[in-house]
C-alpha positions, -999 to 999 in steps of 0.1 A, spaced: -114 317 -678 -123 336 -645 -96 316 -628 -70 326 -655 -78 364 -651 -90 367 -615 -66 396 -607 -78 416 -637 -116 407 -632 -114 416 -594 -143 440 -586 -152 444 -624 -188 439 -638 -190 413 -664 -216 421 -691 -230 395 -712 -244 408 -744 -262 376 -755 -253 381 -794 -249 349 -812 -218 342 -829 -231 339 -863 -218 369 -880 -188 373 -904 -160 397 -898 -171 434 -898 -206 424 -906 -227 456 -906 -257 440 -888 -233 429 -860 -217 464 -859 -249 479 -851 -260 453 -825 -226 460 -808 -230 497 -808 -266 494 -792 -257 468 -767 -226 485 -753 -236 520 -755 -247 521 -720 -215 508 -709 -190 529 -732 -191 567 -732 -184 585 -763 -191 556 -786 -186 564 -823 
């Protein structure tokens, strides 16, 4: 993937959240995990 999007990824930090892909669409537990995991990277998270 890095080869394909090298221009877009140039000088960008890649953050790995390490959340397993075991959830159904819009799973409440997954949503909470994502909110917690990305909160330090995304400002004004709802």
